[in-house]
MDTraj code that builds the backbone (N, CA, C; nanometers):
import mdtraj as md
import numpy as np

residues = "UNK UNK UNK UNK UNK UNK UNK UNK UNK UNK UNK UNK UNK UNK UNK UNK UNK UNK UNK UNK UNK UNK UNK UNK UNK UNK UNK UNK UNK UNK UNK UNK UNK UNK UNK UNK UNK UNK UNK UNK UNK UNK UNK UNK UNK UNK UNK UNK UNK UNK UNK UNK UNK UNK UNK UNK UNK UNK UNK UNK UNK UNK UNK UNK UNK UNK UNK UNK UNK UNK UNK UNK UNK UNK UNK UNK UNK UNK UNK UNK UNK UNK UNK UNK UNK UNK UNK UNK UNK UNK UNK UNK UNK UNK UNK UNK UNK UNK UNK UNK UNK UNK UNK UNK UNK UNK UNK UNK UNK UNK UNK UNK UNK UNK UNK UNK UNK UNK UNK UNK UNK UNK UNK UNK UNK UNK UNK UNK UNK UNK UNK UNK UNK UNK UNK UNK UNK UNK UNK UNK UNK UNK UNK UNK UNK UNK UNK UNK UNK UNK UNK UNK UNK UNK UNK UNK UNK UNK UNK UNK UNK UNK UNK UNK UNK UNK UNK UNK UNK UNK UNK UNK UNK UNK UNK UNK UNK UNK UNK UNK UNK UNK UNK UNK UNK UNK UNK UNK UNK UNK UNK UNK UNK UNK UNK UNK UNK UNK UNK UNK UNK UNK UNK UNK UNK".split()
xyz = np.array([
    [9.1064, 11.2942, 3.2262],
    [9.1753, 11.3980, 3.3285],
    [9.2867, 11.4731, 3.2747],
    [9.2897, 11.6358, 3.3306],
    [9.4036, 11.7177, 3.2749],
    [9.5445, 11.6891, 3.3121],
    [9.6063, 11.7051, 3.2667],
    [9.8238, 11.7287, 3.3582],
    [9.8147, 11.8440, 3.4140],
    [9.6902, 11.9805, 3.4543],
    [9.7521, 11.9546, 3.5265],
    [9.8702, 12.0085, 3.6497],
    [9.8159, 11.9244, 3.7154],
    [9.8938, 11.8407, 3.8197],
    [10.0306, 11.8104, 3.7883],
    [10.0476, 11.7683, 3.7094],
    [10.1940, 11.6593, 3.6963],
    [10.3280, 11.7597, 3.6401],
    [10.4068, 11.6813, 3.7230],
    [10.5507, 11.7507, 3.7321],
    [10.6285, 11.6437, 3.6675],
    [10.6606, 11.7026, 3.5623],
    [10.7744, 11.7163, 3.4826],
    [10.9235, 11.7417, 3.5127],
    [11.0191, 11.6415, 3.5089],
    [11.1636, 11.6826, 3.5471],
    [11.2640, 11.6580, 3.3883],
    [11.2675, 11.7575, 3.3151],
    [11.4240, 11.6893, 3.2290],
    [11.5541, 11.7376, 3.2910],
    [11.5929, 11.5703, 3.3224],
    [11.7618, 11.6441, 3.3364],
    [11.8494, 11.5868, 3.2780],
    [11.9858, 11.6177, 3.2186],
    [12.0411, 11.6188, 3.1311],
    [12.2186, 11.6438, 3.1440],
    [12.3051, 11.6024, 3.0735],
    [12.4546, 11.6077, 3.0141],
    [12.4150, 11.6875, 2.8995],
    [12.5169, 11.7785, 2.9069],
    [12.4962, 11.7933, 2.7000],
    [12.6417, 11.8275, 2.7228],
    [12.7508, 11.8328, 2.6620],
    [12.8772, 11.8977, 2.6236],
    [12.9318, 11.9801, 2.5698],
    [12.8468, 12.0091, 2.3913],
    [12.8461, 12.0512, 2.3476],
    [12.7134, 12.1360, 2.3173],
    [12.6266, 12.0975, 2.3417],
    [12.4858, 12.1551, 2.3538],
    [12.3685, 12.1211, 2.2307],
    [12.4378, 11.9541, 2.1644],
    [12.3522, 11.9368, 2.1633],
    [12.1867, 11.8687, 2.2694],
    [12.2548, 11.8182, 2.3158],
    [12.1171, 11.7162, 2.4142],
    [12.0503, 11.9059, 2.5135],
    [12.1515, 11.9823, 2.5433],
    [12.0817, 12.1069, 2.5870],
    [11.9869, 12.1438, 2.5030],
    [12.0253, 12.1357, 2.3462],
    [11.8507, 12.1838, 2.2482],
    [11.7320, 12.1063, 2.2675],
    [11.7577, 11.9908, 2.2663],
    [11.6998, 11.8512, 2.2846],
    [11.5964, 11.8703, 2.4301],
    [11.6686, 11.9160, 2.5279],
    [11.5883, 11.9106, 2.6830],
    [11.4660, 12.0442, 2.6775],
    [11.5496, 12.1247, 2.5961],
    [11.4801, 12.3091, 2.6281],
    [11.3967, 12.2094, 2.5490],
    [11.3755, 12.1537, 2.4478],
    [11.2232, 12.1674, 2.3381],
    [11.1490, 12.0976, 2.4655],
    [11.1977, 11.9485, 2.5178],
    [11.1105, 11.8537, 2.5780],
    [11.0943, 11.9873, 2.7340],
    [11.1148, 12.0951, 2.7523],
    [11.0510, 12.1857, 2.8267],
    [10.9042, 12.2436, 2.8062],
    [10.9162, 12.2826, 2.6643],
    [10.8105, 12.3180, 2.5543],
    [10.7337, 12.2610, 2.5563],
    [10.7283, 12.1071, 2.5333],
    [10.6465, 12.0203, 2.5021],
    [10.5846, 11.9740, 2.6543],
    [10.6662, 12.0068, 2.7586],
    [10.5970, 11.9372, 2.8773],
    [10.4918, 12.0516, 2.8748],
    [10.5255, 12.1811, 2.8551],
    [10.4041, 12.2739, 2.9444],
    [10.3125, 12.2484, 2.8317],
    [10.3510, 12.2146, 2.7432],
    [10.2101, 12.2524, 2.6427],
    [10.1508, 12.1522, 2.6882],
    [10.2057, 12.0215, 2.6908],
    [10.1076, 11.9516, 2.7477],
    [10.0045, 11.9633, 2.9210],
    [10.0371, 12.0845, 2.9308],
    [9.9877, 12.0876, 3.0401],
    [10.0688, 12.0620, 3.1971],
    [10.1683, 12.0019, 3.2412],
    [10.3072, 11.9810, 3.2963],
    [10.3635, 12.1117, 3.3582],
    [10.3950, 12.0807, 3.4976],
    [10.4365, 12.2246, 3.4890],
    [10.5801, 12.1719, 3.5102],
    [10.7176, 12.1840, 3.4575],
    [10.8711, 12.1331, 3.4259],
    [10.9398, 12.2179, 3.5178],
    [11.0294, 12.1296, 3.5412],
    [11.2107, 12.1878, 3.5909],
    [11.3004, 12.1381, 3.4911],
    [11.3729, 12.2713, 3.4270],
    [11.5259, 12.1932, 3.3530],
    [11.6241, 12.2051, 3.4444],
    [11.6824, 12.1070, 3.4394],
    [11.7951, 12.0792, 3.5739],
    [11.9254, 11.9713, 3.4751],
    [12.0363, 12.0669, 3.4969],
    [12.1926, 11.9924, 3.3901],
    [12.2340, 11.9481, 3.5229],
    [12.2934, 11.8361, 3.4343],
    [12.4540, 11.7663, 3.6053],
    [12.5415, 11.8328, 3.6388],
    [12.6451, 11.8176, 3.7149],
    [12.7263, 11.8623, 3.7323],
    [12.8693, 11.7797, 3.6223],
    [12.8925, 11.9141, 3.5627],
    [13.0599, 11.8597, 3.4757],
    [13.1794, 11.7989, 3.5024],
    [13.2329, 11.7044, 3.4758],
    [13.3473, 11.6059, 3.5931],
    [13.4009, 11.5990, 3.5244],
    [13.4717, 11.6586, 3.4348],
    [13.5359, 11.6152, 3.3480],
    [13.6403, 11.7456, 3.3685],
    [13.7722, 11.6850, 3.3829],
    [13.8769, 11.7574, 3.3828],
    [13.9337, 11.9271, 3.3523],
    [13.9117, 12.0547, 3.3639],
    [13.8978, 12.1835, 3.2999],
    [14.0256, 12.1623, 3.1701],
    [14.0958, 12.0536, 3.1459],
    [14.2294, 12.0827, 3.0707],
    [14.0632, 12.0135, 2.8879],
    [14.0343, 11.9489, 3.0151],
    [13.9581, 11.8361, 2.9010],
    [13.8498, 11.9056, 2.8144],
    [13.7997, 11.9695, 2.9308],
    [13.6920, 12.0771, 2.8350],
    [13.7285, 12.2147, 2.8114],
    [13.8966, 12.2281, 2.7636],
    [13.9406, 12.3493, 2.7571],
    [13.9874, 12.3635, 2.6346],
    [14.0288, 12.2218, 2.6032],
    [14.0720, 12.1468, 2.4439],
    [14.0042, 12.1680, 2.3508],
    [13.8512, 12.1325, 2.3583],
    [13.7433, 12.1567, 2.2681],
    [13.6537, 12.2621, 2.2479],
    [13.6886, 12.3364, 2.2081],
    [13.5677, 12.5487, 2.1999],
    [13.4775, 12.5201, 2.2137],
    [13.3938, 12.3834, 2.1340],
    [13.2911, 12.3616, 2.1678],
    [13.2494, 12.3518, 2.2555],
    [13.2750, 12.2858, 2.3757],
    [13.2474, 12.2180, 2.5113],
    [13.3211, 12.3282, 2.5761],
    [13.4542, 12.4042, 2.5355],
    [13.4218, 12.5505, 2.6655],
    [13.3353, 12.5738, 2.6418],
    [13.3329, 12.6492, 2.4863],
    [13.1545, 12.7436, 2.5339],
    [13.0290, 12.6786, 2.5753],
    [12.9756, 12.6126, 2.5027],
    [12.8860, 12.5585, 2.6041],
    [12.9378, 12.5080, 2.7672],
    [13.0077, 12.4656, 2.8640],
    [13.0391, 12.5205, 2.9567],
    [13.0039, 12.6469, 3.0254],
    [13.0633, 12.7036, 2.9129],
    [13.0588, 12.8671, 3.0029],
    [12.8973, 12.9119, 2.9890],
    [12.8119, 12.8718, 2.9310],
    [12.6849, 12.9483, 2.8967],
    [12.5651, 12.8272, 2.9798],
    [12.6616, 12.7328, 3.0445],
    [12.5510, 12.6796, 3.1207],
    [12.5786, 12.6415, 3.3167],
    [12.7050, 12.6968, 3.2910],
    [12.7588, 12.6580, 3.4481],
    [12.7006, 12.7366, 3.5521],
    [12.6069, 12.8656, 3.5528],
    [12.5950, 12.9216, 3.6040],
    [12.4348, 12.8313, 3.6744],
    [12.3754, 12.8357, 3.5572],
    [12.2035, 12.7659, 3.5752],
    [12.1828, 12.6341, 3.6062],
    [12.0920, 12.6683, 3.7202],
    [12.0654, 12.5334, 3.7837],
    [12.1138, 12.4160, 3.8277],
    [12.1743, 12.3426, 3.8654],
    [12.1897, 12.2087, 3.8976],
    [12.1547, 12.0095, 3.9630],
    [12.1234, 11.9883, 3.8974],
    [12.0382, 11.8529, 3.8955],
    [12.0427, 11.8150, 4.0489],
    [11.9490, 11.7605, 4.1446],
    [11.9395, 11.7323, 4.2900],
    [11.8407, 11.6697, 4.2965],
    [11.8949, 11.5050, 4.3789],
    [11.8028, 11.4836, 4.3973],
    [11.6625, 11.4832, 4.4480],
    [11.6309, 11.6422, 4.5137],
    [11.5347, 11.6774, 4.5611],
    [11.4243, 11.6964, 4.3911],
    [11.5076, 11.7106, 4.2880],
    [11.4163, 11.7316, 4.1169],
    [11.3750, 11.6165, 4.1120],
    [11.4370, 11.5271, 4.1524],
    [11.3447, 11.3652, 4.0940],
    [11.2550, 11.3344, 4.1809],
    [11.2866, 11.3684, 4.3090],
    [11.1807, 11.2982, 4.4268],
    [11.0326, 11.4185, 4.4096],
    [11.0896, 11.5338, 4.3312],
    [10.9432, 11.6013, 4.3175],
    [10.8390, 11.5294, 4.1836],
    [10.9488, 11.5702, 4.0829],
    [10.8849, 11.5206, 3.9909],
    [10.8054, 11.3729, 3.9684],
    [10.6506, 11.3644, 3.8826],
    [10.6260, 11.2673, 3.8806],
    [10.6277, 11.1296, 3.7701],
    [10.7127, 11.2476, 3.7138],
    [10.7799, 11.1780, 3.5232],
    [10.9158, 11.3014, 3.5078],
    [11.0483, 11.1809, 3.4565],
    [11.1285, 11.2234, 3.4703],
    [11.2156, 11.2101, 3.3157],
    [11.2055, 11.2747, 3.2316],
    [11.3282, 11.2807, 3.1680],
    [11.4750, 11.2710, 3.1080],
    [11.5549, 11.1887, 3.1027],
    [11.7443, 11.1717, 3.1582],
    [11.7605, 11.2163, 2.9990],
    [11.8313, 11.2755, 2.9880],
    [11.9059, 11.2920, 2.8314],
    [12.0859, 11.2903, 2.8960],
    [12.1418, 11.2379, 2.7543],
    [12.2678, 11.1901, 2.7943],
    [12.3243, 11.1925, 2.5974],
    [12.4889, 11.2472, 2.6180],
    [12.5167, 11.2155, 2.4682],
    [12.5404, 11.0653, 2.4889],
    [12.5770, 10.9411, 2.3700],
    [12.6670, 10.8710, 2.3689],
    [12.7729, 10.8470, 2.3936],
    [12.7725, 10.8119, 2.4837],
    [12.9736, 10.7625, 2.5297],
    [12.9879, 10.5908, 2.5557],
    [13.0537, 10.5649, 2.4498],
    [13.1193, 10.4192, 2.4005],
    [12.9289, 10.3476, 2.3419],
    [12.8463, 10.4045, 2.3212],
    [12.7294, 10.3045, 2.3220],
    [12.6871, 10.3442, 2.4606],
    [12.7408, 10.3976, 2.5777],
    [12.6641, 10.4266, 2.7269],
    [12.6459, 10.5591, 2.8061],
    [12.5746, 10.5306, 2.8870],
    [12.5700, 10.6783, 2.9581],
    [12.6900, 10.7824, 2.9710],
    [12.6356, 10.8891, 2.9625],
    [12.8049, 10.9682, 2.9925],
    [12.7982, 10.9513, 3.1444],
    [12.9243, 10.9775, 3.2020],
    [12.9835, 10.9454, 3.3322],
    [12.9072, 11.0650, 3.3709],
    [12.8995, 11.1922, 3.3152],
    [12.8578, 11.2716, 3.4408],
    [12.6944, 11.2434, 3.4450],
    [12.5712, 11.1901, 3.3618],
    [12.4801, 11.1954, 3.4530],
    [12.4838, 11.0139, 3.5231],
    [12.5444, 10.9509, 3.5308],
    [12.6017, 10.8791, 3.5766],
    [12.5879, 10.8628, 3.7038],
    [12.6925, 10.9831, 3.7323],
    [12.7471, 10.9889, 3.8660],
    [12.6524, 11.0555, 3.9520],
    [12.5453, 11.1466, 3.8650],
    [12.4902, 11.1908, 3.9344],
    [12.3230, 11.0730, 3.9960],
    [12.3054, 10.9986, 3.8970],
    [12.1948, 10.8554, 3.9221],
    [12.3180, 10.8237, 4.0236],
    [12.3802, 10.7959, 4.0033],
    [12.4399, 10.6805, 4.1072],
    [12.5018, 10.7635, 4.2532],
    [12.4362, 10.9100, 4.2450],
    [12.3985, 10.9417, 4.4098],
    [12.2927, 10.9534, 4.4745],
    [12.1527, 10.8694, 4.3800],
    [12.0142, 10.8403, 4.4359],
    [11.9812, 10.7347, 4.5090],
    [12.1456, 10.6859, 4.5646],
    [12.1360, 10.5753, 4.6276],
    [12.0047, 10.5330, 4.7764],
    [12.0596, 10.6746, 4.9017],
    [11.9374, 10.6746, 4.9697],
    [11.8464, 10.6803, 4.9091],
    [11.7772, 10.7591, 4.8011],
    [11.6891, 10.8009, 4.7687],
    [11.6110, 10.6871, 4.6929],
    [11.6450, 10.5538, 4.6289],
    [11.6333, 10.4408, 4.5723],
    [11.6353, 10.3734, 4.7060],
    [11.6921, 10.3204, 4.8202],
    [11.6687, 10.2454, 4.9619],
    [11.5632, 10.2516, 4.9630],
    [11.4906, 10.3799, 4.9739],
    [11.3362, 10.4219, 5.0550],
    [11.2335, 10.3781, 4.9762],
    [11.2721, 10.3629, 4.9086],
    [11.1398, 10.3499, 4.7708],
    [11.1165, 10.4722, 4.6921],
    [11.1822, 10.5823, 4.7102],
    [11.1216, 10.6739, 4.6243],
    [11.1762, 10.7196, 4.5361],
    [11.1684, 10.6246, 4.4340],
    [11.1976, 10.6758, 4.3256],
    [11.1261, 10.5891, 4.2193],
    [11.0534, 10.5223, 4.2555],
    [10.9638, 10.4083, 4.2475],
    [10.8843, 10.4737, 4.1857],
    [10.7740, 10.4047, 4.0680],
    [10.6336, 10.4328, 4.0456],
    [10.6194, 10.5911, 4.0044],
    [10.7408, 10.6174, 3.9356],
    [10.7409, 10.7474, 3.8534],
    [10.7138, 10.7149, 3.7372],
    [10.6811, 10.7616, 3.6056],
    [10.7366, 10.7774, 3.4708],
    [10.8356, 10.8332, 3.4289],
    [10.9512, 10.7233, 3.3768],
    [11.0433, 10.7980, 3.3170],
    [11.0945, 10.7792, 3.1323],
    [11.1236, 10.8291, 3.0756],
    [11.2069, 10.8161, 2.9331],
    [11.3333, 10.8837, 2.9480],
    [11.3713, 10.8469, 2.8371],
    [11.5762, 10.9173, 2.7495],
    [11.5404, 10.9847, 2.6511],
    [11.6702, 11.0613, 2.5641],
    [11.6779, 11.1431, 2.4878],
    [11.8117, 11.1351, 2.4499],
    [11.9158, 11.0657, 2.3362],
    [11.9931, 11.0723, 2.3782],
    [12.0778, 11.1597, 2.2052],
    [12.1607, 11.1671, 2.1775],
    [12.2122, 11.2143, 2.0878],
    [12.3923, 11.0971, 2.0724],
    [12.4797, 11.1362, 1.9510],
    [12.5950, 11.0754, 1.8850],
    [12.6629, 11.1762, 1.7186],
    [12.7090, 11.1138, 1.7283],
    [12.8511, 11.1483, 1.5711],
    [12.7611, 11.0769, 1.4592],
    [12.7021, 10.9499, 1.4691],
    [12.6671, 10.8520, 1.3390],
    [12.5905, 10.8123, 1.3396],
    [12.4274, 10.7492, 1.2866],
    [12.3817, 10.6570, 1.2792],
    [12.3278, 10.5312, 1.3541],
    [12.4508, 10.5035, 1.3495],
    [12.4965, 10.3354, 1.3895],
    [12.5765, 10.3943, 1.6072],
    [12.5874, 10.4702, 1.5993],
    [12.6950, 10.5369, 1.7201],
    [12.6471, 10.4926, 1.8801],
    [12.5302, 10.4033, 1.8572],
    [12.5416, 10.3407, 2.0059],
    [12.4336, 10.4424, 2.0925],
    [12.2820, 10.4715, 1.9604],
    [12.2339, 10.5286, 2.0249],
    [12.0650, 10.4790, 2.1589],
    [12.0773, 10.3269, 2.0782],
    [11.9559, 10.2241, 2.1223],
    [12.0332, 10.1510, 2.2194],
    [12.1408, 10.1215, 2.2088],
    [12.2099, 10.0609, 2.3375],
    [12.2098, 10.2155, 2.4564],
    [12.2283, 10.2664, 2.4651],
    [12.2274, 10.4454, 2.4928],
    [12.1435, 10.4477, 2.6541],
    [12.0402, 10.4336, 2.5627],
    [11.8994, 10.4093, 2.6334],
    [11.8480, 10.3264, 2.6550],
    [11.8895, 10.1541, 2.6239],
    [11.8421, 10.0405, 2.6815],
    [11.9306, 10.0557, 2.8115],
    [12.1053, 10.0816, 2.8151],
    [12.1280, 10.1116, 2.9189],
    [12.0539, 10.1897, 3.0748],
    [11.9989, 10.3087, 2.9998],
    [11.9766, 10.4133, 3.0716],
    [11.8578, 10.3536, 3.1167],
    [11.7963, 10.2272, 3.0356],
    [11.6659, 10.2005, 3.0895],
    [11.7172, 10.0692, 3.1952],
    [11.8215, 10.0323, 3.2420],
    [11.8840, 9.8971, 3.3339],
    [11.8100, 9.9906, 3.4410],
    [11.8352, 10.1615, 3.4609],
    [11.8984, 10.2001, 3.6102],
    [11.6560, 10.2570, 3.6236],
    [11.6349, 10.2956, 3.4857],
    [11.4908, 10.2840, 3.5465],
    [11.4072, 10.1196, 3.6133],
    [11.4441, 10.0266, 3.5779],
    [11.4291, 9.9006, 3.5869],
    [11.4405, 9.9128, 3.7658],
    [11.5584, 9.9008, 3.7857],
    [11.6258, 9.9318, 3.9414],
    [11.5645, 10.0225, 4.0562],
    [11.5406, 10.0881, 4.0030],
    [11.4053, 10.2107, 4.0777],
    [11.2926, 10.1396, 4.0695],
    [11.2355, 10.0841, 4.0419],
    [11.1548, 10.0653, 4.0294],
    [11.0286, 10.1797, 3.9075],
    [11.0640, 10.2421, 3.8407],
    [10.9842, 10.3429, 3.7904],
    [10.9124, 10.2465, 3.6498],
    [10.8177, 10.3635, 3.6051],
    [10.7262, 10.2882, 3.4733],
    [10.8064, 10.3453, 3.3554],
    [10.8180, 10.2334, 3.3030],
    [10.9248, 10.3227, 3.1844],
    [10.8084, 10.3415, 3.0831],
    [10.8113, 10.4387, 3.0667],
    [10.7311, 10.4853, 2.9009],
    [10.8035, 10.5196, 2.7683],
    [10.8254, 10.4977, 2.6753],
    [10.8928, 10.4831, 2.5439],
    [10.7970, 10.5087, 2.4203],
    [10.8287, 10.5857, 2.3457],
    [10.7420, 10.6440, 2.2408],
    [10.7369, 10.5123, 2.1680],
    [10.7652, 10.3775, 2.1803],
    [10.7603, 10.3059, 2.0685],
    [10.7109, 10.3764, 1.9513],
    [10.6064, 10.2729, 1.9054],
    [10.5526, 10.3402, 1.7668],
    [10.3839, 10.3982, 1.7824],
    [10.4199, 10.4146, 1.8797],
    [10.2523, 10.4763, 1.9074],
    [10.2002, 10.5726, 1.8467],
    [10.2634, 10.6355, 1.7662],
    [10.1591, 10.7061, 1.6720],
    [10.3024, 10.7567, 1.5456],
    [10.2309, 10.7596, 1.4004],
    [10.3003, 10.7583, 1.3017],
    [10.4427, 10.8482, 1.2608],
    [10.4680, 10.9297, 1.3360],
    [10.5053, 11.0030, 1.2991],
    [10.6859, 10.9327, 1.3626],
    [10.6654, 10.8625, 1.4446],
    [10.7936, 10.7424, 1.4783],
    [10.8371, 10.6960, 1.3785],
    [10.7608, 10.5941, 1.3293],
    [10.8469, 10.5521, 1.1705],
    [10.8891, 10.6678, 1.1129],
    [10.8461, 10.8107, 1.1388],
    [10.9487, 10.8980, 1.0194],
    [11.1287, 10.9290, 1.1436],
    [11.1106, 10.9459, 1.2295],
    [11.2046, 10.9387, 1.2859],
    [11.2920, 10.8080, 1.3920],
    [11.2285, 10.7131, 1.3468],
    [11.3129, 10.5602, 1.3888],
    [11.2935, 10.5107, 1.4929],
    [11.2851, 10.5748, 1.6056],
    [11.3516, 10.5897, 1.7158],
    [11.2403, 10.5050, 1.8238],
    [11.1893, 10.3766, 1.8044],
    [11.0553, 10.3763, 1.9566],
    [11.1838, 10.3462, 2.0851],
    [11.2413, 10.3418, 2.1108],
    [11.2862, 10.3687, 2.2492],
    [11.3223, 10.4870, 2.3128],
    [11.3223, 10.6179, 2.2850],
    [11.3409, 10.7406, 2.3179],
    [11.3594, 10.8105, 2.2117],
    [11.4129, 10.9497, 2.2446],
    [11.4237, 10.9757, 2.1061],
    [11.5967, 11.0357, 2.1149],
    [11.6348, 11.0174, 2.0347],
    [11.7742, 11.0544, 1.9136],
    [11.7987, 11.1669, 1.7951],
    [11.9251, 11.1687, 1.8321],
    [11.9512, 11.2802, 1.7160],
    [12.1307, 11.2124, 1.6497],
    [12.1133, 11.2263, 1.5582],
    [12.2759, 11.2353, 1.4635],
    [12.2775, 11.3530, 1.4286],
    [12.4448, 11.3861, 1.5200],
    [12.5028, 11.5196, 1.4735],
    [12.6023, 11.5487, 1.3901],
    [12.6518, 11.4305, 1.3460],
    [12.7320, 11.4490, 1.2051],
    [12.8396, 11.4145, 1.2392],
    [13.0372, 11.4254, 1.2108],
    [13.1377, 11.4183, 1.2552],
    [13.1720, 11.4855, 1.3494],
    [13.1681, 11.6388, 1.3131],
    [13.1726, 11.7882, 1.3245],
    [13.0677, 11.8176, 1.4628],
    [12.9522, 11.7227, 1.5515],
    [12.8571, 11.7843, 1.6169],
    [12.7467, 11.8985, 1.5670],
    [12.7193, 11.9352, 1.4292],
    [12.7090, 12.1003, 1.4166],
    [12.5380, 12.0464, 1.3493],
    [12.5495, 11.9004, 1.3306],
    [12.4390, 11.8796, 1.2085],
    [12.2997, 11.9757, 1.2923],
    [12.2032, 12.0346, 1.2416],
    [12.1090, 12.0913, 1.3693],
    [12.0234, 11.9966, 1.3645],
    [11.8581, 11.9408, 1.4413],
    [11.7369, 11.9004, 1.4582],
    [11.6796, 11.9211, 1.3816],
    [11.5825, 11.8130, 1.3278],
    [11.4971, 11.8497, 1.1875],
    [11.3651, 11.8023, 1.2461],
    [11.3023, 11.8854, 1.1890],
    [11.1734, 11.8664, 1.2062],
    [11.0743, 11.7153, 1.2544],
    [11.1565, 11.5844, 1.2003],
    [11.1216, 11.4881, 1.2407],
    [11.1333, 11.4735, 1.4117],
    [11.2828, 11.5516, 1.4511],
    [11.2888, 11.4528, 1.6037],
    [11.2764, 11.5793, 1.6729],
    [11.1450, 11.7079, 1.6361],
    [11.1122, 11.7708, 1.7173],
    [10.9807, 11.7209, 1.7737],
    [10.9340, 11.6473, 1.6263],
    [10.8001, 11.5909, 1.6257],
    [10.8021, 11.5055, 1.7600],
    [10.8990, 11.4070, 1.7239],
    [10.9059, 11.3466, 1.8405],
    [10.9785, 11.3488, 1.9307],
    [11.0334, 11.4623, 2.0157],
    [11.0346, 11.5001, 2.0982],
    [10.9017, 11.5793, 2.1849],
    [10.7944, 11.6067, 2.0756],
    [10.6383, 11.6944, 2.1231],
    [10.5331, 11.5548, 2.1806],
    [10.6225, 11.4437, 2.0709],
    [10.5340, 11.2964, 2.1143],
    [10.5507, 11.2386, 2.2764],
    [10.7275, 11.2508, 2.2540],
    [10.7913, 11.1700, 2.3805],
    [10.7148, 11.2664, 2.4999],
    [10.7082, 11.3702, 2.5191],
    [10.6481, 11.4442, 2.6588],
    [10.5439, 11.4766, 2.6532],
    [10.4726, 11.4449, 2.5639],
    [10.3080, 11.4416, 2.5356],
    [10.2747, 11.3222, 2.6273],
    [10.3205, 11.2035, 2.6094],
    [10.3213, 11.1038, 2.6155],
    [10.3380, 11.0481, 2.7247],
    [10.5028, 11.0890, 2.8100],
    [10.4623, 11.0586, 2.9563],
    [10.4204, 11.1491, 3.0420],
    [10.3564, 11.2800, 3.0009],
    [10.2500, 11.3506, 3.0838],
    [10.1403, 11.2816, 3.0641],
    [10.0811, 11.2680, 2.9979],
    [9.9219, 11.2452, 2.9795],
    [9.9618, 11.0503, 3.0553],
    [10.0688, 10.9709, 3.0380],
    [10.0861, 10.9015, 3.1260],
    [10.0668, 10.9243, 3.2777],
    [10.1739, 11.0163, 3.3327],
    [10.1528, 11.0633, 3.4373],
    [10.0697, 11.0720, 3.5191],
    [9.9812, 11.1083, 3.4075],
    [9.8368, 11.1967, 3.4134],
    [9.7560, 11.0834, 3.5431],
    [9.7852, 11.0294, 3.3875],
    [9.6825, 10.8991, 3.4295],
    [9.6707, 10.7862, 3.5681],
    [9.8154, 10.8016, 3.5928],
    [9.8615, 10.7067, 3.6830],
    [9.8108, 10.8240, 3.8370],
    [9.8170, 10.9365, 3.8597],
    [9.8195, 11.0613, 3.9229],
    [9.6490, 11.0332, 3.9770],
    [9.5433, 11.1094, 3.8899],
    [9.4766, 11.0348, 3.8748],
    [9.3600, 10.8870, 3.9112],
    [9.4953, 10.7846, 3.8984],
    [9.4122, 10.6328, 3.9522],
    [9.3078, 10.6262, 3.8455],
    [9.3452, 10.6544, 3.6805],
    [9.2623, 10.5916, 3.6196],
    [9.2735, 10.4719, 3.6013],
])
top = md.Topology()
chain = top.add_chain()
for i, resn in enumerate(residues, 1):
    res = top.add_residue(resn, chain, resSeq=i)
    for name in ("N", "CA", "C"):
        top.add_atom(name, md.element.get_by_symbol(name[0]), res)
traj = md.Trajectory(xyz[None], top)
């Protein structure tokens, strides 16, 4: 069946813009796969002094502060959800975690179950906690009763980007290394796979 009825929410936190770039690409990929897509960033929790102390963080904050912020309704609306977060000591950022923690009422009603989920992340170094961040995120999905659809090694391109848990990017010590063609291909694949599985679930196939 087609994917025209699938609703995909891309919900993310980004401090300096890397995760936002990944999220923006996932929006394009999801639409190409036939889904209706919502892009939402979560609320910034860090004090203004901390944000202002980092020029890249302050600039990014100003760029996105007036864009739509994630709410519980965005998750309820979706058939599939892609969560994005930078690594924070090998863990999910407090900003995204705080948003997830507000979903308790919806979780208690079983409204977060039976949706398709996957994740994406970035860190400054190649072994900077990318896999542990995604695995930690996926603990949440298990509690939701969600359907975890990681990319795995389901396409040869995954042996190039090398992350079966989701999609990840190494930004370098200055957070300036750009996304590569391999990572864009991996983002395309993840979005397509998530939308296709969600489409099969909607169609009862």
